[in-house]
PDB file of N, CA, C and O in Angstrom:
ATOM      1  N   MET A   1     -32.077  15.695  28.009  1.00  0.00           N
ATOM      2  CA  MET A   1     -31.486  14.594  27.301  1.00  0.00           C
ATOM      3  C   MET A   1     -30.501  15.143  26.269  1.00  0.00           C
ATOM      4  O   MET A   1     -30.782  16.123  25.579  1.00  0.00           O
ATOM      5  N   LYS A   2     -29.343  14.490  26.180  1.00  0.00           N
ATOM      6  CA  LYS A   2     -28.301  14.917  25.246  1.00  0.00           C
ATOM      7  C   LYS A   2     -28.605  14.411  23.835  1.00  0.00           C
ATOM      8  O   LYS A   2     -29.176  13.337  23.646  1.00  0.00           O
ATOM      9  N   THR A   3     -28.207  15.216  22.858  1.00  0.00           N
ATOM     10  CA  THR A   3     -28.307  14.832  21.454  1.00  0.00           C
ATOM     11  C   THR A   3     -27.054  14.061  21.070  1.00  0.00           C
ATOM     12  O   THR A   3     -25.940  14.472  21.396  1.00  0.00           O
ATOM     13  N   LYS A   4     -27.239  12.943  20.377  1.00  0.00           N
ATOM     14  CA  LYS A   4     -26.109  12.138  19.897  1.00  0.00           C
ATOM     15  C   LYS A   4     -25.527  12.808  18.656  1.00  0.00           C
ATOM     16  O   LYS A   4     -26.266  13.174  17.742  1.00  0.00           O
ATOM     17  N   ALA A   5     -24.224  12.967  18.622  1.00  0.00           N
ATOM     18  CA  ALA A   5     -23.517  13.506  17.465  1.00  0.00           C
ATOM     19  C   ALA A   5     -22.344  12.581  17.179  1.00  0.00           C
ATOM     20  O   ALA A   5     -21.614  12.190  18.090  1.00  0.00           O
ATOM     21  N   ILE A   6     -22.166  12.231  15.904  1.00  0.00           N
ATOM     22  CA  ILE A   6     -21.051  11.369  15.518  1.00  0.00           C
ATOM     23  C   ILE A   6     -20.181  12.140  14.535  1.00  0.00           C
ATOM     24  O   ILE A   6     -20.650  12.608  13.498  1.00  0.00           O
ATOM     25  N   PHE A   7     -18.914  12.261  14.883  1.00  0.00           N
ATOM     26  CA  PHE A   7     -17.949  12.942  14.017  1.00  0.00           C
ATOM     27  C   PHE A   7     -17.115  11.873  13.334  1.00  0.00           C
ATOM     28  O   PHE A   7     -16.330  11.174  13.975  1.00  0.00           O
ATOM     29  N   TYR A   8     -17.296  11.753  12.014  1.00  0.00           N
ATOM     30  CA  TYR A   8     -16.547  10.782  11.220  1.00  0.00           C
ATOM     31  C   TYR A   8     -15.355  11.471  10.565  1.00  0.00           C
ATOM     32  O   TYR A   8     -15.473  12.575  10.034  1.00  0.00           O
ATOM     33  N   HIS A   9     -14.215  10.806  10.612  1.00  0.00           N
ATOM     34  CA  HIS A   9     -13.039  11.331   9.930  1.00  0.00           C
ATOM     35  C   HIS A   9     -12.153  10.183   9.491  1.00  0.00           C
ATOM     36  O   HIS A   9     -12.457   9.017   9.742  1.00  0.00           O
ATOM     37  N   ALA A  10     -11.045  10.525   8.830  1.00  0.00           N
ATOM     38  CA  ALA A  10     -10.149   9.482   8.309  1.00  0.00           C
ATOM     39  C   ALA A  10      -8.735   9.611   8.847  1.00  0.00           C
ATOM     40  O   ALA A  10      -7.837   8.910   8.381  1.00  0.00           O
ATOM     41  N   GLY A  11      -8.518  10.481   9.809  1.00  0.00           N
ATOM     42  CA  GLY A  11      -7.202  10.611  10.414  1.00  0.00           C
ATOM     43  C   GLY A  11      -6.266  11.577   9.717  1.00  0.00           C
ATOM     44  O   GLY A  11      -5.143  11.776  10.180  1.00  0.00           O
ATOM     45  N   CYS A  12      -6.692  12.184   8.616  1.00  0.00           N
ATOM     46  CA  CYS A  12      -5.821  13.123   7.889  1.00  0.00           C
ATOM     47  C   CYS A  12      -5.739  14.456   8.654  1.00  0.00           C
ATOM     48  O   CYS A  12      -6.495  14.686   9.598  1.00  0.00           O
ATOM     49  N   SER A  13      -4.833  15.307   8.243  1.00  0.00           N
ATOM     50  CA  SER A  13      -4.639  16.579   8.947  1.00  0.00           C
ATOM     51  C   SER A  13      -5.876  17.470   8.884  1.00  0.00           C
ATOM     52  O   SER A  13      -6.188  18.159   9.855  1.00  0.00           O
ATOM     53  N   VAL A  14      -6.588  17.465   7.750  1.00  0.00           N
ATOM     54  CA  VAL A  14      -7.829  18.240   7.630  1.00  0.00           C
ATOM     55  C   VAL A  14      -8.857  17.724   8.640  1.00  0.00           C
ATOM     56  O   VAL A  14      -9.534  18.508   9.306  1.00  0.00           O
ATOM     57  N   CYS A  15      -8.964  16.413   8.745  1.00  0.00           N
ATOM     58  CA  CYS A  15      -9.925  15.798   9.659  1.00  0.00           C
ATOM     59  C   CYS A  15      -9.587  16.092  11.123  1.00  0.00           C
ATOM     60  O   CYS A  15     -10.474  16.410  11.915  1.00  0.00           O
ATOM     61  N   ILE A  16      -8.338  15.988  11.468  1.00  0.00           N
ATOM     62  CA  ILE A  16      -7.921  16.247  12.850  1.00  0.00           C
ATOM     63  C   ILE A  16      -8.172  17.707  13.218  1.00  0.00           C
ATOM     64  O   ILE A  16      -8.622  17.996  14.327  1.00  0.00           O
ATOM     65  N   ALA A  17      -7.889  18.614  12.312  1.00  0.00           N
ATOM     66  CA  ALA A  17      -8.152  20.037  12.565  1.00  0.00           C
ATOM     67  C   ALA A  17      -9.649  20.273  12.758  1.00  0.00           C
ATOM     68  O   ALA A  17     -10.050  21.024  13.647  1.00  0.00           O
ATOM     69  N   ALA A  18     -10.472  19.633  11.930  1.00  0.00           N
ATOM     70  CA  ALA A  18     -11.920  19.778  12.062  1.00  0.00           C
ATOM     71  C   ALA A  18     -12.401  19.189  13.384  1.00  0.00           C
ATOM     72  O   ALA A  18     -13.273  19.758  14.041  1.00  0.00           O
ATOM     73  N   GLU A  19     -11.840  18.060  13.768  1.00  0.00           N
ATOM     74  CA  GLU A  19     -12.212  17.456  15.057  1.00  0.00           C
ATOM     75  C   GLU A  19     -11.919  18.419  16.193  1.00  0.00           C
ATOM     76  O   GLU A  19     -12.761  18.621  17.069  1.00  0.00           O
ATOM     77  N   GLN A  20     -10.748  19.009  16.188  1.00  0.00           N
ATOM     78  CA  GLN A  20     -10.349  19.915  17.259  1.00  0.00           C
ATOM     79  C   GLN A  20     -11.173  21.197  17.266  1.00  0.00           C
ATOM     80  O   GLN A  20     -11.451  21.752  18.330  1.00  0.00           O
ATOM     81  N   ASN A  21     -11.567  21.673  16.079  1.00  0.00           N
ATOM     82  CA  ASN A  21     -12.271  22.949  15.997  1.00  0.00           C
ATOM     83  C   ASN A  21     -13.783  22.839  15.974  1.00  0.00           C
ATOM     84  O   ASN A  21     -14.470  23.793  16.341  1.00  0.00           O
ATOM     85  N   VAL A  22     -14.316  21.715  15.556  1.00  0.00           N
ATOM     86  CA  VAL A  22     -15.767  21.582  15.441  1.00  0.00           C
ATOM     87  C   VAL A  22     -16.318  20.619  16.482  1.00  0.00           C
ATOM     88  O   VAL A  22     -17.116  21.013  17.333  1.00  0.00           O
ATOM     89  N   ALA A  23     -15.906  19.380  16.421  1.00  0.00           N
ATOM     90  CA  ALA A  23     -16.469  18.362  17.312  1.00  0.00           C
ATOM     91  C   ALA A  23     -16.223  18.697  18.777  1.00  0.00           C
ATOM     92  O   ALA A  23     -17.111  18.515  19.611  1.00  0.00           O
ATOM     93  N   LYS A  24     -15.056  19.171  19.091  1.00  0.00           N
ATOM     94  CA  LYS A  24     -14.730  19.470  20.488  1.00  0.00           C
ATOM     95  C   LYS A  24     -15.355  20.783  20.961  1.00  0.00           C
ATOM     96  O   LYS A  24     -15.343  21.081  22.155  1.00  0.00           O
ATOM     97  N   ALA A  25     -15.904  21.575  20.021  1.00  0.00           N
ATOM     98  CA  ALA A  25     -16.541  22.842  20.385  1.00  0.00           C
ATOM     99  C   ALA A  25     -18.000  22.638  20.814  1.00  0.00           C
ATOM    100  O   ALA A  25     -18.612  23.545  21.378  1.00  0.00           O
ATOM    101  N   LEU A  26     -18.555  21.452  20.547  1.00  0.00           N
ATOM    102  CA  LEU A  26     -19.937  21.197  20.936  1.00  0.00           C
ATOM    103  C   LEU A  26     -20.051  21.113  22.458  1.00  0.00           C
ATOM    104  O   LEU A  26     -19.205  20.516  23.123  1.00  0.00           O
ATOM    105  N   ASP A  27     -21.083  21.705  22.983  1.00  0.00           N
ATOM    106  CA  ASP A  27     -21.326  21.745  24.426  1.00  0.00           C
ATOM    107  C   ASP A  27     -21.577  20.327  24.953  1.00  0.00           C
ATOM    108  O   ASP A  27     -22.579  19.710  24.591  1.00  0.00           O
ATOM    109  N   PRO A  28     -20.685  19.801  25.802  1.00  0.00           N
ATOM    110  CA  PRO A  28     -20.857  18.437  26.314  1.00  0.00           C
ATOM    111  C   PRO A  28     -22.101  18.275  27.189  1.00  0.00           C
ATOM    112  O   PRO A  28     -22.532  17.149  27.435  1.00  0.00           O
ATOM    113  N   ALA A  29     -22.680  19.368  27.658  1.00  0.00           N
ATOM    114  CA  ALA A  29     -23.920  19.280  28.427  1.00  0.00           C
ATOM    115  C   ALA A  29     -25.115  19.026  27.508  1.00  0.00           C
ATOM    116  O   ALA A  29     -26.160  18.553  27.957  1.00  0.00           O
ATOM    117  N   LYS A  30     -24.956  19.343  26.217  1.00  0.00           N
ATOM    118  CA  LYS A  30     -26.047  19.184  25.257  1.00  0.00           C
ATOM    119  C   LYS A  30     -25.832  18.046  24.264  1.00  0.00           C
ATOM    120  O   LYS A  30     -26.792  17.490  23.732  1.00  0.00           O
ATOM    121  N   TYR A  31     -24.561  17.700  24.017  1.00  0.00           N
ATOM    122  CA  TYR A  31     -24.246  16.718  22.984  1.00  0.00           C
ATOM    123  C   TYR A  31     -23.372  15.603  23.515  1.00  0.00           C
ATOM    124  O   TYR A  31     -22.401  15.839  24.235  1.00  0.00           O
ATOM    125  N   ASN A  32     -23.730  14.389  23.150  1.00  0.00           N
ATOM    126  CA  ASN A  32     -22.908  13.218  23.408  1.00  0.00           C
ATOM    127  C   ASN A  32     -22.162  12.950  22.095  1.00  0.00           C
ATOM    128  O   ASN A  32     -22.736  12.388  21.162  1.00  0.00           O
ATOM    129  N   VAL A  33     -20.902  13.345  22.020  1.00  0.00           N
ATOM    130  CA  VAL A  33     -20.132  13.275  20.781  1.00  0.00           C
ATOM    131  C   VAL A  33     -19.288  12.007  20.744  1.00  0.00           C
ATOM    132  O   VAL A  33     -18.534  11.714  21.671  1.00  0.00           O
ATOM    133  N   GLU A  34     -19.433  11.272  19.662  1.00  0.00           N
ATOM    134  CA  GLU A  34     -18.605  10.091  19.420  1.00  0.00           C
ATOM    135  C   GLU A  34     -17.705  10.404  18.235  1.00  0.00           C
ATOM    136  O   GLU A  34     -18.175  10.886  17.205  1.00  0.00           O
ATOM    137  N   ILE A  35     -16.426  10.134  18.375  1.00  0.00           N
ATOM    138  CA  ILE A  35     -15.454  10.342  17.300  1.00  0.00           C
ATOM    139  C   ILE A  35     -15.160   8.981  16.663  1.00  0.00           C
ATOM    140  O   ILE A  35     -14.799   8.029  17.355  1.00  0.00           O
ATOM    141  N   VAL A  36     -15.319   8.898  15.335  1.00  0.00           N
ATOM    142  CA  VAL A  36     -15.084   7.646  14.622  1.00  0.00           C
ATOM    143  C   VAL A  36     -14.053   7.890  13.524  1.00  0.00           C
ATOM    144  O   VAL A  36     -14.289   8.677  12.607  1.00  0.00           O
ATOM    145  N   ASP A  37     -12.928   7.225  13.620  1.00  0.00           N
ATOM    146  CA  ASP A  37     -11.879   7.297  12.600  1.00  0.00           C
ATOM    147  C   ASP A  37     -12.122   6.157  11.614  1.00  0.00           C
ATOM    148  O   ASP A  37     -11.780   5.006  11.886  1.00  0.00           O
ATOM    149  N   LEU A  38     -12.715   6.489  10.467  1.00  0.00           N
ATOM    150  CA  LEU A  38     -13.034   5.474   9.471  1.00  0.00           C
ATOM    151  C   LEU A  38     -11.793   4.884   8.809  1.00  0.00           C
ATOM    152  O   LEU A  38     -11.863   3.815   8.202  1.00  0.00           O
ATOM    153  N   GLY A  39     -10.666   5.569   8.921  1.00  0.00           N
ATOM    154  CA  GLY A  39      -9.420   5.013   8.420  1.00  0.00           C
ATOM    155  C   GLY A  39      -8.971   3.833   9.261  1.00  0.00           C
ATOM    156  O   GLY A  39      -8.305   2.927   8.761  1.00  0.00           O
ATOM    157  N   GLN A  40      -9.334   3.840  10.540  1.00  0.00           N
ATOM    158  CA  GLN A  40      -8.971   2.768  11.463  1.00  0.00           C
ATOM    159  C   GLN A  40     -10.098   1.762  11.658  1.00  0.00           C
ATOM    160  O   GLN A  40      -9.846   0.586  11.921  1.00  0.00           O
ATOM    161  N   ASP A  41     -11.342   2.223  11.530  1.00  0.00           N
ATOM    162  CA  ASP A  41     -12.498   1.365  11.809  1.00  0.00           C
ATOM    163  C   ASP A  41     -13.398   1.276  10.580  1.00  0.00           C
ATOM    164  O   ASP A  41     -14.473   1.874  10.538  1.00  0.00           O
ATOM    165  N   LYS A  42     -12.950   0.529   9.594  1.00  0.00           N
ATOM    166  CA  LYS A  42     -13.670   0.395   8.321  1.00  0.00           C
ATOM    167  C   LYS A  42     -15.009  -0.329   8.490  1.00  0.00           C
ATOM    168  O   LYS A  42     -15.865  -0.247   7.609  1.00  0.00           O
ATOM    169  N   SER A  43     -15.197  -1.021   9.585  1.00  0.00           N
ATOM    170  CA  SER A  43     -16.454  -1.729   9.824  1.00  0.00           C
ATOM    171  C   SER A  43     -17.624  -0.754   9.972  1.00  0.00           C
ATOM    172  O   SER A  43     -18.781  -1.171   9.930  1.00  0.00           O
ATOM    173  N   ARG A  44     -17.337   0.520  10.142  1.00  0.00           N
ATOM    174  CA  ARG A  44     -18.406   1.510  10.325  1.00  0.00           C
ATOM    175  C   ARG A  44     -18.680   2.341   9.064  1.00  0.00           C
ATOM    176  O   ARG A  44     -19.451   3.300   9.105  1.00  0.00           O
ATOM    177  N   LEU A  45     -18.045   1.967   7.946  1.00  0.00           N
ATOM    178  CA  LEU A  45     -18.266   2.683   6.689  1.00  0.00           C
ATOM    179  C   LEU A  45     -19.723   2.649   6.251  1.00  0.00           C
ATOM    180  O   LEU A  45     -20.271   3.684   5.871  1.00  0.00           O
ATOM    181  N   LYS A  46     -20.360   1.493   6.295  1.00  0.00           N
ATOM    182  CA  LYS A  46     -21.764   1.381   5.878  1.00  0.00           C
ATOM    183  C   LYS A  46     -22.653   2.253   6.754  1.00  0.00           C
ATOM    184  O   LYS A  46     -23.576   2.901   6.260  1.00  0.00           O
ATOM    185  N   GLU A  47     -22.378   2.268   8.033  1.00  0.00           N
ATOM    186  CA  GLU A  47     -23.131   3.109   8.968  1.00  0.00           C
ATOM    187  C   GLU A  47     -23.018   4.579   8.566  1.00  0.00           C
ATOM    188  O   GLU A  47     -24.016   5.298   8.525  1.00  0.00           O
ATOM    189  N   ALA A  48     -21.802   5.014   8.273  1.00  0.00           N
ATOM    190  CA  ALA A  48     -21.573   6.408   7.874  1.00  0.00           C
ATOM    191  C   ALA A  48     -22.315   6.724   6.577  1.00  0.00           C
ATOM    192  O   ALA A  48     -22.964   7.764   6.466  1.00  0.00           O
ATOM    193  N   GLU A  49     -22.218   5.829   5.603  1.00  0.00           N
ATOM    194  CA  GLU A  49     -22.911   6.036   4.330  1.00  0.00           C
ATOM    195  C   GLU A  49     -24.420   6.099   4.535  1.00  0.00           C
ATOM    196  O   GLU A  49     -25.091   6.941   3.938  1.00  0.00           O
ATOM    197  N   SER A  50     -24.951   5.228   5.364  1.00  0.00           N
ATOM    198  CA  SER A  50     -26.390   5.222   5.650  1.00  0.00           C
ATOM    199  C   SER A  50     -26.848   6.514   6.310  1.00  0.00           C
ATOM    200  O   SER A  50     -27.997   6.929   6.161  1.00  0.00           O
ATOM    201  N   ALA A  51     -25.936   7.143   7.041  1.00  0.00           N
ATOM    202  CA  ALA A  51     -26.244   8.415   7.704  1.00  0.00           C
ATOM    203  C   ALA A  51     -26.115   9.602   6.753  1.00  0.00           C
ATOM    204  O   ALA A  51     -26.409  10.736   7.131  1.00  0.00           O
ATOM    205  N   GLY A  52     -25.671   9.342   5.511  1.00  0.00           N
ATOM    206  CA  GLY A  52     -25.564  10.420   4.528  1.00  0.00           C
ATOM    207  C   GLY A  52     -24.179  10.989   4.337  1.00  0.00           C
ATOM    208  O   GLY A  52     -24.009  11.984   3.631  1.00  0.00           O
ATOM    209  N   VAL A  53     -23.177  10.370   4.958  1.00  0.00           N
ATOM    210  CA  VAL A  53     -21.812  10.862   4.829  1.00  0.00           C
ATOM    211  C   VAL A  53     -21.281  10.529   3.435  1.00  0.00           C
ATOM    212  O   VAL A  53     -21.265   9.367   3.026  1.00  0.00           O
ATOM    213  N   LYS A  54     -20.850  11.552   2.719  1.00  0.00           N
ATOM    214  CA  LYS A  54     -20.291  11.403   1.364  1.00  0.00           C
ATOM    215  C   LYS A  54     -18.780  11.648   1.353  1.00  0.00           C
ATOM    216  O   LYS A  54     -18.062  11.145   0.489  1.00  0.00           O
ATOM    217  N   SER A  55     -18.317  12.424   2.325  1.00  0.00           N
ATOM    218  CA  SER A  55     -16.893  12.710   2.459  1.00  0.00           C
ATOM    219  C   SER A  55     -16.609  12.996   3.927  1.00  0.00           C
ATOM    220  O   SER A  55     -17.513  13.292   4.709  1.00  0.00           O
ATOM    221  N   VAL A  56     -15.357  12.902   4.274  1.00  0.00           N
ATOM    222  CA  VAL A  56     -14.947  13.195   5.655  1.00  0.00           C
ATOM    223  C   VAL A  56     -13.990  14.374   5.652  1.00  0.00           C
ATOM    224  O   VAL A  56     -13.254  14.560   4.682  1.00  0.00           O
ATOM    225  N   PRO A  57     -13.978  15.153   6.681  1.00  0.00           N
ATOM    226  CA  PRO A  57     -14.710  15.033   7.929  1.00  0.00           C
ATOM    227  C   PRO A  57     -16.184  15.409   7.783  1.00  0.00           C
ATOM    228  O   PRO A  57     -16.556  16.250   6.964  1.00  0.00           O
ATOM    229  N   ALA A  58     -17.006  14.759   8.603  1.00  0.00           N
ATOM    230  CA  ALA A  58     -18.435  15.037   8.611  1.00  0.00           C
ATOM    231  C   ALA A  58     -18.982  14.828  10.017  1.00  0.00           C
ATOM    232  O   ALA A  58     -18.530  13.955  10.757  1.00  0.00           O
ATOM    233  N   LEU A  59     -19.956  15.644  10.360  1.00  0.00           N
ATOM    234  CA  LEU A  59     -20.624  15.546  11.647  1.00  0.00           C
ATOM    235  C   LEU A  59     -22.071  15.151  11.385  1.00  0.00           C
ATOM    236  O   LEU A  59     -22.763  15.808  10.607  1.00  0.00           O
ATOM    237  N   VAL A  60     -22.531  14.085  12.025  1.00  0.00           N
ATOM    238  CA  VAL A  60     -23.911  13.625  11.864  1.00  0.00           C
ATOM    239  C   VAL A  60     -24.637  13.873  13.177  1.00  0.00           C
ATOM    240  O   VAL A  60     -24.221  13.411  14.240  1.00  0.00           O
ATOM    241  N   MET A  61     -25.741  14.620  13.073  1.00  0.00           N
ATOM    242  CA  MET A  61     -26.575  14.852  14.249  1.00  0.00           C
ATOM    243  C   MET A  61     -27.987  15.172  13.803  1.00  0.00           C
ATOM    244  O   MET A  61     -28.201  15.767  12.747  1.00  0.00           O
ATOM    245  N   ASP A  62     -28.936  14.773  14.610  1.00  0.00           N
ATOM    246  CA  ASP A  62     -30.355  14.986  14.312  1.00  0.00           C
ATOM    247  C   ASP A  62     -30.733  14.452  12.938  1.00  0.00           C
ATOM    248  O   ASP A  62     -31.561  15.047  12.247  1.00  0.00           O
ATOM    249  N   GLY A  63     -30.134  13.332  12.535  1.00  0.00           N
ATOM    250  CA  GLY A  63     -30.478  12.698  11.274  1.00  0.00           C
ATOM    251  C   GLY A  63     -29.923  13.361  10.029  1.00  0.00           C
ATOM    252  O   GLY A  63     -30.325  13.015   8.919  1.00  0.00           O
ATOM    253  N   ALA A  64     -29.007  14.306  10.189  1.00  0.00           N
ATOM    254  CA  ALA A  64     -28.431  15.001   9.038  1.00  0.00           C
ATOM    255  C   ALA A  64     -26.911  14.944   9.091  1.00  0.00           C
ATOM    256  O   ALA A  64     -26.305  15.016  10.161  1.00  0.00           O
ATOM    257  N   ALA A  65     -26.308  14.813   7.910  1.00  0.00           N
ATOM    258  CA  ALA A  65     -24.850  14.816   7.798  1.00  0.00           C
ATOM    259  C   ALA A  65     -24.397  16.203   7.375  1.00  0.00           C
ATOM    260  O   ALA A  65     -24.887  16.754   6.389  1.00  0.00           O
ATOM    261  N   PHE A  66     -23.466  16.758   8.122  1.00  0.00           N
ATOM    262  CA  PHE A  66     -22.895  18.065   7.821  1.00  0.00           C
ATOM    263  C   PHE A  66     -21.447  17.859   7.406  1.00  0.00           C
ATOM    264  O   PHE A  66     -20.612  17.455   8.215  1.00  0.00           O
ATOM    265  N   HIS A  67     -21.157  18.135   6.151  1.00  0.00           N
ATOM    266  CA  HIS A  67     -19.807  17.959   5.620  1.00  0.00           C
ATOM    267  C   HIS A  67     -19.022  19.236   5.894  1.00  0.00           C
ATOM    268  O   HIS A  67     -19.389  20.315   5.430  1.00  0.00           O
ATOM    269  N   ILE A  68     -17.950  19.103   6.645  1.00  0.00           N
ATOM    270  CA  ILE A  68     -17.221  20.254   7.155  1.00  0.00           C
ATOM    271  C   ILE A  68     -16.200  20.776   6.162  1.00  0.00           C
ATOM    272  O   ILE A  68     -16.107  21.984   5.945  1.00  0.00           O
ATOM    273  N   ASN A  69     -15.458  19.908   5.575  1.00  0.00           N
ATOM    274  CA  ASN A  69     -14.425  20.282   4.607  1.00  0.00           C
ATOM    275  C   ASN A  69     -14.143  19.010   3.812  1.00  0.00           C
ATOM    276  O   ASN A  69     -14.306  17.907   4.335  1.00  0.00           O
ATOM    277  N   TYR A  70     -13.737  19.147   2.595  1.00  0.00           N
ATOM    278  CA  TYR A  70     -13.511  17.937   1.800  1.00  0.00           C
ATOM    279  C   TYR A  70     -12.099  17.423   2.033  1.00  0.00           C
ATOM    280  O   TYR A  70     -11.130  17.953   1.489  1.00  0.00           O
ATOM    281  N   GLY A  71     -11.997  16.366   2.864  1.00  0.00           N
ATOM    282  CA  GLY A  71     -10.714  15.738   3.121  1.00  0.00           C
ATOM    283  C   GLY A  71     -10.520  14.521   2.243  1.00  0.00           C
ATOM    284  O   GLY A  71      -9.465  14.346   1.634  1.00  0.00           O
ATOM    285  N   ALA A  72     -11.561  13.662   2.178  1.00  0.00           N
ATOM    286  CA  ALA A  72     -11.514  12.458   1.355  1.00  0.00           C
ATOM    287  C   ALA A  72     -12.929  11.989   1.114  1.00  0.00           C
ATOM    288  O   ALA A  72     -13.778  12.073   2.002  1.00  0.00           O
ATOM    289  N   GLY A  73     -13.186  11.493  -0.087  1.00  0.00           N
ATOM    290  CA  GLY A  73     -14.477  10.894  -0.387  1.00  0.00           C
ATOM    291  C   GLY A  73     -14.599   9.576   0.342  1.00  0.00           C
ATOM    292  O   GLY A  73     -13.605   8.880   0.553  1.00  0.00           O
ATOM    293  N   ILE A  74     -15.817   9.230   0.729  1.00  0.00           N
ATOM    294  CA  ILE A  74     -16.044   8.003   1.493  1.00  0.00           C
ATOM    295  C   ILE A  74     -15.574   6.769   0.729  1.00  0.00           C
ATOM    296  O   ILE A  74     -15.133   5.795   1.338  1.00  0.00           O
ATOM    297  N   GLU A  75     -15.663   6.802  -0.603  1.00  0.00           N
ATOM    298  CA  GLU A  75     -15.238   5.649  -1.410  1.00  0.00           C
ATOM    299  C   GLU A  75     -13.729   5.419  -1.330  1.00  0.00           C
ATOM    300  O   GLU A  75     -13.269   4.300  -1.555  1.00  0.00           O
ATOM    301  N   ALA A  76     -12.964   6.441  -1.018  1.00  0.00           N
ATOM    302  CA  ALA A  76     -11.512   6.314  -0.906  1.00  0.00           C
ATOM    303  C   ALA A  76     -11.102   5.563   0.363  1.00  0.00           C
ATOM    304  O   ALA A  76      -9.949   5.151   0.492  1.00  0.00           O
ATOM    305  N   LEU A  77     -12.014   5.389   1.276  1.00  0.00           N
ATOM    306  CA  LEU A  77     -11.703   4.741   2.552  1.00  0.00           C
ATOM    307  C   LEU A  77     -11.890   3.230   2.519  1.00  0.00           C
ATOM    308  O   LEU A  77     -11.538   2.544   3.479  1.00  0.00           O
ATOM    309  N   ARG A  78     -12.426   2.716   1.453  1.00  0.00           N
ATOM    310  CA  ARG A  78     -12.681   1.262   1.364  1.00  0.00           C
ATOM    311  C   ARG A  78     -11.400   0.476   1.310  1.00  0.00           C
ATOM    312  O   ARG A  78     -11.432  -0.752   1.234  1.00  0.00           O
TER     313      ARG A  78
END
């Protein structure tokens, strides 16, 4: 069974670089990766916050949020 991983970002250059280098590096045989651009899909902000996301880009998997680099605080996306 694949592990669900959600990569949240805001579309900035830092986020896109992290998506290309981190999210796309996950083994697709082991991980079902969903990419969510919170800059475009603000309806998912609460979901991201509930998962522990404080800034983007961030990868959420196995119930933990991993903050990759500080691109923008989640409050800036409202």
